[in-house]
C-alpha positions as CSV (number, residue, x, y, z in Angstrom):
1,M,5.2,10.9,-8.2
2,T,4.2,14.4,-6.3
3,E,5.8,15.8,-3.5
4,L,2.3,15.9,-1.9
5,N,2.0,12.1,-2.6
6,N,5.7,11.5,-1.3
7,L,4.4,13.1,2.0
8,W,0.9,11.2,2.3
9,L,2.7,8.0,1.9
10,T,5.5,8.7,4.2
11,E,2.4,9.8,7.0
12,T,1.0,6.5,5.8
13,I,3.9,4.5,7.0
14,R,4.5,6.8,10.4
15,L,0.3,5.9,11.1
16,R,0.9,2.3,10.3
17,E,3.9,1.7,12.5
18,E,2.1,4.1,15.3
19,H,-0.6,1.4,15.5
20,A,0.8,-1.6,14.3
21,G,4.1,-1.2,15.4
22,P,7.5,-1.0,13.6
23,L,7.7,-2.7,9.8
24,E,11.1,-4.5,8.9
25,D,13.4,-1.8,8.0
26,L,17.2,-2.1,7.7
27,E,17.2,-2.3,4.0
28,A,15.2,0.8,3.9
29,N,17.1,2.3,6.5
30,R,20.4,1.4,4.4
31,L,18.9,2.7,1.1
32,A,17.8,5.7,2.8
33,R,21.3,6.4,4.5
34,S,23.1,5.7,1.0
35,A,21.1,8.7,-0.7
36,A,22.2,11.0,2.0
37,G,20.7,14.3,2.0
38,D,18.9,16.1,5.4
39,L,16.9,14.1,8.0
40,P,13.1,14.4,5.9
41,T,14.9,13.5,2.9
42,R,15.6,10.4,4.4
43,I,12.3,10.0,5.9
44,Q,10.9,10.0,3.0
45,R,13.3,7.8,1.0
46,R,12.6,4.8,3.9
47,A,8.5,5.4,3.9
48,L,8.5,5.2,-0.3
49,W,10.5,2.4,-0.3
50,L,8.4,0.2,2.5
51,A,5.4,1.5,1.0
52,E,6.4,0.1,-2.5
53,R,7.5,-3.3,-0.6
54,D,3.8,-3.4,1.1
55,G,1.8,-2.2,-1.7
56,L,0.9,1.0,0.0
57,S,2.0,2.6,-3.4
58,D,-0.2,1.0,-5.6
59,A,-3.1,1.2,-3.1
60,L,-2.6,5.1,-3.4
61,K,-2.7,4.9,-7.2
62,H,-6.2,2.6,-6.7
63,W,-7.4,5.7,-4.1
64,L,-6.8,8.6,-6.7
65,Q,-8.2,6.4,-9.5
66,G,-11.2,6.4,-7.1
67,A,-11.2,9.8,-5.9
68,R,-11.2,10.9,-9.6
69,L,-14.0,8.2,-10.2
70,A,-15.6,10.0,-7.3
71,L,-15.5,13.5,-8.7
72,I,-16.7,12.4,-11.8
73,V,-20.1,11.2,-9.9
74,L,-20.4,14.4,-7.6
75,T,-19.7,16.2,-11.1
76,V,-22.6,14.7,-12.5
77,L,-24.8,14.9,-9.7
78,A,-24.1,18.5,-9.4
79,V,-25.2,19.4,-13.1
80,V,-28.3,17.4,-12.4
81,S,-29.2,19.1,-9.6
82,G,-28.8,22.2,-10.5
83,A,-31.2,21.8,-13.8
84,G,-33.5,20.2,-11.1
85,L,-33.6,23.6,-9.3
86,A,-34.2,25.3,-12.2
87,F,-37.1,23.0,-13.7
88,A,-38.2,23.1,-10.2
89,A,-38.5,27.2,-10.0
90,M,-39.9,27.6,-13.4
91,G,-42.6,24.8,-13.8
92,D,-44.1,23.4,-16.4
93,G,-45.2,27.0,-18.5
94,L,-49.0,26.7,-18.2
95,H,-49.1,28.4,-15.2
96,P,-47.4,31.9,-13.9
97,V,-44.3,31.5,-12.1
98,N,-44.2,33.2,-8.4
99,V,-41.2,35.0,-8.8
100,F,-40.1,34.4,-5.1
101,W,-40.7,30.9,-4.8
102,A,-38.7,30.4,-8.3
103,L,-35.7,32.7,-6.5
104,G,-36.1,30.4,-3.3
105,S,-35.7,27.1,-5.4
106,L,-32.7,28.3,-7.3
107,L,-30.4,30.0,-4.4
108,G,-32.3,28.9,-1.2
109,L,-30.3,26.0,-0.2
110,N,-27.4,27.4,-2.0
111,L,-27.6,30.3,0.6
112,I,-28.0,28.3,3.3
113,L,-25.4,25.8,3.2
114,L,-23.1,28.6,2.1
115,L,-23.5,30.3,5.4
116,S,-22.8,27.4,6.8
117,W,-19.7,26.8,5.6
118,A,-18.9,30.3,6.1
119,L,-19.8,30.4,9.8
120,G,-17.6,26.8,10.0
121,L,-14.8,28.2,8.3
122,V,-14.3,31.6,11.0
123,F,-15.7,30.0,14.2
124,A,-15.0,26.5,14.1
125,G,-11.4,26.5,12.3
126,E,-12.4,23.3,10.7
127,H,-15.6,22.1,8.4
128,G,-16.4,18.6,7.9
129,A,-18.5,19.4,4.9
130,S,-21.2,16.4,3.9
131,L,-19.6,16.6,0.3
132,G,-15.7,16.2,1.5
133,R,-17.3,13.3,3.4
134,L,-19.1,11.9,0.5
135,W,-16.6,12.9,-1.6
136,L,-13.8,10.7,0.9
137,W,-16.4,7.8,1.6
138,L,-16.9,7.1,-2.2
139,S,-12.7,7.5,-3.5
140,E,-12.3,4.8,-0.7
141,K,-15.2,2.4,-2.1
142,F,-14.1,2.9,-5.6
143,A,-10.5,2.0,-4.7
144,R,-11.4,-1.3,-4.1
145,D,-8.5,-1.7,-2.2
146,A,-8.0,-2.8,1.5
147,K,-4.9,-0.5,2.1
148,A,-6.4,2.1,0.7
149,A,-8.3,2.3,3.9
150,Q,-5.1,3.7,5.8
151,L,-4.7,6.5,3.3
152,A,-7.1,8.6,4.0
153,P,-6.6,9.4,8.0
154,A,-3.0,9.9,6.7
155,L,-3.9,12.4,4.2
156,L,-6.6,14.3,6.8
157,L,-3.6,14.8,9.4
158,L,-0.6,15.8,7.0
159,L,-3.2,18.6,5.7
160,Q,-4.2,19.6,9.6
161,R,-0.8,20.7,10.1
162,Q,-1.1,23.7,7.8
163,K,-4.6,23.9,8.2
164,L,-5.1,23.0,4.6
165,N,-8.4,20.6,5.1
166,R,-10.4,23.7,5.3
167,W,-9.5,25.2,2.1
168,A,-9.4,21.7,0.0
169,I,-12.9,21.0,1.0
170,G,-13.4,24.5,0.2
171,V,-12.4,23.8,-3.5
172,L,-14.1,20.4,-3.6
173,V,-17.6,22.3,-2.4
174,N,-17.6,25.6,-4.1
175,S,-16.7,24.5,-7.1
176,L,-19.5,21.6,-7.4
177,W,-22.0,24.3,-6.1
178,L,-20.4,26.6,-9.2
179,L,-21.3,24.0,-11.3
180,A,-25.0,23.2,-9.9
181,M,-25.3,27.0,-10.3
182,L,-24.0,27.5,-13.6
183,S,-26.5,24.4,-14.7
184,A,-29.2,26.2,-13.3
185,L,-28.0,29.1,-14.9
186,V,-27.9,27.5,-18.6
187,I,-31.3,25.7,-17.9
188,L,-33.1,28.7,-16.8
189,L,-31.7,30.6,-20.1
190,T,-33.2,27.9,-22.1
191,L,-36.4,27.3,-20.7
192,M,-37.0,31.2,-21.2
193,A,-35.9,30.9,-24.7
194,T,-38.0,27.9,-25.6
195,R,-40.9,29.0,-23.3
196,R,-43.5,31.5,-22.6
197,Y,-43.7,32.6,-18.7
198,G,-45.5,35.3,-16.9
199,F,-44.2,36.3,-13.3
200,V,-46.5,37.0,-10.4
201,W,-46.0,37.7,-6.8
202,E,-48.4,36.8,-4.1
203,T,-49.1,37.3,-0.2
204,T,-51.8,37.5,2.4
205,I,-49.6,39.3,5.0
206,L,-47.3,41.6,3.4
207,S,-48.2,44.9,1.7
208,A,-46.9,45.4,-2.0
209,D,-44.6,48.4,-0.9
210,T,-42.7,45.2,0.6
211,F,-41.9,43.2,-2.2
212,I,-41.1,46.2,-4.5
213,A,-38.4,47.5,-1.6
214,V,-36.9,43.9,-1.8
215,T,-37.6,43.4,-5.2
216,Q,-35.5,46.5,-5.8
217,A,-33.2,45.7,-3.4
218,L,-32.5,42.3,-4.7
219,G,-31.8,44.2,-8.1
220,A,-29.3,46.7,-7.1
221,L,-26.5,44.9,-7.8
222,P,-27.2,42.9,-11.2
223,A,-28.5,46.7,-12.0
224,L,-25.2,47.5,-12.5
225,L,-24.3,44.5,-14.7
226,G,-27.0,46.0,-17.4
227,F,-29.7,43.4,-16.0
228,S,-32.9,45.2,-16.1
229,V,-34.9,45.8,-13.1
230,P,-39.0,45.8,-12.9
231,T,-40.4,49.4,-12.5
232,E,-42.6,50.3,-9.4
233,E,-46.0,50.1,-12.1
234,M,-44.3,46.6,-13.2
235,I,-44.3,45.2,-10.0
236,R,-47.3,46.3,-8.3
237,A,-49.6,45.4,-11.1
238,S,-47.7,41.9,-10.9
239,G,-49.3,41.2,-7.3
240,D,-52.8,40.9,-8.9
241,A,-52.1,38.7,-12.2
242,A,-49.1,37.8,-14.7
243,L,-48.7,40.9,-17.2
244,N,-49.5,40.1,-20.5
245,I,-47.1,42.4,-21.7
246,E,-43.6,41.5,-23.6
247,S,-41.4,44.2,-21.7
248,A,-42.9,43.1,-18.1
249,R,-42.1,39.3,-18.9
250,Q,-38.5,40.4,-20.4
251,A,-38.1,42.5,-17.0
252,W,-39.1,39.7,-14.6
253,A,-36.9,37.2,-16.4
254,A,-33.8,39.5,-16.8
255,W,-34.2,40.3,-12.8
256,L,-34.4,36.6,-11.9
257,V,-31.4,35.6,-14.0
258,G,-29.5,38.4,-12.9
259,V,-30.2,37.8,-9.3
260,L,-29.1,34.1,-9.9
261,L,-25.6,35.0,-11.7
262,V,-24.8,37.7,-8.7
263,Y,-26.0,36.2,-6.0
264,G,-25.5,32.8,-7.0
265,V,-22.9,32.1,-9.8
266,V,-20.6,34.8,-8.5
267,P,-20.0,34.2,-4.9
268,R,-19.4,30.4,-5.3
269,L,-16.8,31.0,-8.3
270,L,-15.1,33.7,-6.0
271,L,-15.1,31.2,-2.9
272,A,-13.8,28.7,-5.3
273,V,-10.9,31.1,-6.6
274,L,-9.9,32.0,-3.2
275,C,-9.8,28.1,-1.8
276,L,-7.6,27.3,-4.9
277,W,-5.3,30.3,-4.1
278,R,-5.0,29.0,-0.5
279,W,-4.8,25.4,-0.7
280,K,-2.0,26.2,-3.3
281,S,0.4,28.4,-1.3
282,G,-0.5,25.9,1.7
283,K,0.5,22.9,0.1
284,A,3.9,24.4,-1.5
285,A,4.8,24.8,2.8
286,L,4.0,21.2,3.5
287,C,6.7,19.1,5.3
288,L,7.2,16.4,8.1
289,D,6.6,17.3,11.9
290,L,10.2,15.9,12.9
291,N,9.2,16.0,16.3
292,L,6.6,13.5,16.1
293,P,7.6,10.2,17.9
294,G,7.3,8.2,14.9
295,Y,10.2,10.8,13.0
296,A,12.1,11.7,15.9
297,Q,12.8,7.6,16.6
298,L,14.1,7.5,13.1
299,R,16.9,10.2,13.3
300,E,19.8,8.0,14.8
301,R,19.0,5.6,12.5
302,L,18.8,7.4,9.5
303,M,21.4,10.0,10.9
304,P,23.8,8.5,13.2
305,T,26.0,10.7,14.8
306,S,28.8,8.7,13.3
307,E,27.8,9.6,10.2
308,R,29.8,12.2,7.9
309,L,28.6,13.9,4.7
310,G,31.5,12.6,2.8
311,V,32.2,14.9,-0.4
312,S,29.4,17.2,-0.2
313,D,31.2,20.0,1.2
314,A,34.7,21.5,0.7
315,A,37.5,19.6,1.7
316,P,39.3,21.1,4.8
317,Q,42.8,22.3,4.4
318,Q,43.8,19.7,7.6
319,L,42.2,17.6,9.6
320,H,42.0,18.1,13.0
321,R,43.7,15.4,15.8
322,V,41.9,12.9,17.1
323,E,41.5,13.0,21.1
324,S,40.0,10.1,22.5
325,G,37.0,10.4,24.7
326,V,37.5,7.0,26.9
327,S,40.2,6.8,29.8
328,E,42.0,3.7,30.3
329,Q,40.3,2.8,33.9
330,Q,36.7,2.9,31.4
331,S,38.1,0.5,28.8
332,E,39.4,-3.0,28.6
333,G,40.3,-5.9,26.3
334,A,42.1,-5.4,22.8
335,L,40.1,-5.2,19.3
336,L,41.1,-5.6,15.5
337,V,39.3,-4.2,12.9
338,A,39.4,-3.7,9.2
339,I,38.2,-0.9,6.7
340,E,36.8,-1.9,3.2
341,L,39.0,-5.2,2.5
342,D,39.2,-6.8,-1.0
343,D,37.8,-10.5,-1.2
344,D,41.3,-11.5,-2.7
345,R,42.8,-10.5,1.0
346,P,42.5,-13.3,3.3
347,W,41.1,-11.8,6.7
348,P,41.4,-12.3,9.8
349,P,45.0,-13.2,10.5
350,Q,46.1,-15.2,13.3
351,L,45.3,-13.3,16.7
352,P,46.4,-14.0,20.0
353,N,43.8,-15.1,22.7
354,N,43.1,-12.0,24.3
355,V,42.6,-9.9,21.0
356,S,38.7,-10.1,19.5
357,N,37.9,-9.7,15.7
358,A,35.2,-7.0,14.8
359,G,35.2,-7.9,11.2
360,I,35.5,-5.9,8.1
361,L,33.3,-2.9,7.9
362,D,32.3,-2.8,4.5
363,S,28.5,-1.1,5.1
364,R,27.3,1.6,7.0
365,E,25.4,-0.8,9.2
366,S,28.3,-2.7,10.1
367,R,30.1,0.1,11.0
368,N,27.1,1.9,12.9
369,K,26.5,-1.4,15.1
370,L,30.4,-1.5,15.9
371,L,30.5,1.9,16.7
372,E,27.5,1.4,19.0
373,Q,29.1,-1.5,20.7
374,L,32.3,0.6,21.3
375,S,30.4,3.1,23.0
376,R,29.3,0.7,25.3
377,F,32.2,-1.3,25.6
378,P,35.3,0.7,24.8
379,P,38.7,-1.1,23.9
380,A,41.9,-0.6,25.8
381,R,43.8,-0.9,22.8
382,L,42.3,-0.7,18.7
383,A,44.2,-2.0,15.6
384,I,42.5,-0.4,12.5
385,A,43.8,-1.9,9.2
386,C,43.6,-0.1,6.1
387,D,44.2,-1.0,2.6
388,P,46.8,1.9,1.2
389,R,45.7,0.7,-2.6
390,R,42.3,2.9,-2.0
391,S,42.6,6.5,-1.8
392,P,42.1,8.1,1.6
393,D,39.0,9.8,1.5
394,R,37.6,11.7,3.6
395,G,34.5,9.3,4.6
396,S,37.3,6.6,5.4
397,L,39.2,9.0,7.5
398,A,36.2,10.1,9.4
399,L,35.2,6.6,10.4
400,I,38.8,6.2,11.5
401,A,38.5,9.1,13.6
402,E,35.3,8.2,15.0
403,L,36.6,4.4,16.1
404,A,39.8,5.8,17.7
405,R,37.6,8.5,19.8
406,N,36.0,5.1,21.3
407,A,39.5,3.7,22.4
408,S,41.8,4.0,24.9
409,A,44.6,4.1,22.4
410,T,44.8,3.6,18.7
411,R,47.3,2.5,15.7
412,V,46.3,2.1,11.9
413,W,47.7,-1.0,10.1
414,L,48.8,0.2,6.4
415,L,48.6,-3.6,5.0
416,Q,51.1,-4.2,2.3
417,A,50.2,-5.7,-0.7
418,P,49.6,-8.9,-2.4
419,P,52.2,-10.5,-4.0
420,G,53.1,-9.3,-7.1
421,E,51.9,-6.1,-6.7
422,A,53.3,-2.8,-5.6
423,L,51.6,0.1,-3.5
424,D,51.8,3.3,-5.3
425,A,53.9,6.1,-3.7
426,D,52.1,8.9,-3.8
427,R,48.8,7.4,-2.7
428,L,50.7,5.8,0.5
429,G,52.4,9.3,0.9
430,D,48.6,10.7,0.9
431,W,47.8,8.1,3.8
432,H,50.8,9.4,5.6
433,V,49.8,13.0,5.7
434,A,46.3,12.2,6.6
435,L,47.1,10.1,9.7
436,E,49.7,12.4,10.6
437,Q,47.2,15.2,10.6
438,L,44.9,13.2,12.7
439,E,48.0,12.4,15.0
440,L,47.4,8.5,15.2
441,P,50.4,6.2,14.9
442,F,50.5,3.8,11.9
443,A,52.6,1.3,10.3
444,D,53.1,-1.1,7.4
445,C,53.7,-4.3,9.8
446,A,50.7,-6.2,12.4
447,P,51.1,-4.7,15.5
448,M,50.0,-8.0,17.2
449,N,52.5,-7.5,20.3
450,W,50.9,-4.0,21.0
451,L,47.6,-5.6,21.0
452,E,48.4,-8.3,23.1
453,T,50.5,-6.7,25.6
454,G,50.4,-2.9,25.1
455,H,53.7,-2.4,24.7
456,D,56.1,-3.1,21.2
């Protein structure tokens, strides 16, 4: 799946939660936190899991299939329309071709819509091209998935942040018109190669000089590419009747083809390339707007303040001492908590009546839940039980420090090994060194008297 698709699904989930309320996301949040990374990465990981669970990933595949089918339909329509323009311009070959009627048929609608697109791009900033709306509508219809209806609005909102709508629609519109103009050019050349056409111009109120000036002006750029332009004598003579001179027919035919190429095909080609370049450069800069309420609310759930990045950075030379931010007046009671104990160790031990059991912290959710509780109701005394058979990694030590900062007084209980098993002396020494750097008191016996009375 591409980066754009990931951002697209993430934005779809945000819109869905904005309109229908928060989704059930406990497992998604847990997986996002376990994957680590920065906040945008975790938000995307959460959204992709929810999209997979709720069928939005499949809906996106159906929408993309519908979009490709819609694009094929529009491509066929463009080719057929271009051919129709050429047939309408040249007629059946039995009557002379009015060159300016033919030119209007080939370029008139194209130039009007091109000017409309350019004005919309410059002054309005966004351009809701009919072809763009038609493509989105057909994509949704061909997808045949009710959930796909949520995707188009999310895509538009995502692209609007980098003002990519105009360039995406520009690529579509200009590419389709380029196909139409190329189709018209091919049919025009085919008709001229297989039929004999005569060319005339007609007017009631304009003079011949006007047509001579317009013809030569339009033919100036094509002439630079080698296309011939009718002479002044040919233009004047064509105002009375179609010249039955081979050179005159060829000159008018070359002029018509050159004008169509220079003023029809080339502008659409250049604009399609420009829009494609702007689209690709803008797409690379797409990112989530973390200031949106839907994403801002996820910050604490996906990157809680108690979380540490673990081994992603270099180990410090020494750990900083723990300073409790809780006074005795703000705290009360006693609490015992254990960190990542194995199932072979019975827990909890017998506790005095005034000591509460906080259970075993073995997941990020249980840790965050306890830390949130301690921030509101800090205990006067906190005992943290650890299994010294495990290495004192930075994640465990950071959690111990965070717990200690939310209690008036803290002691660490290094549990004895189960019967028949001995503790590793080096690993136990590592625990002693780490806890001494944290300046937390520790012991290998249960601090029950201290928890109950505050005295040893």
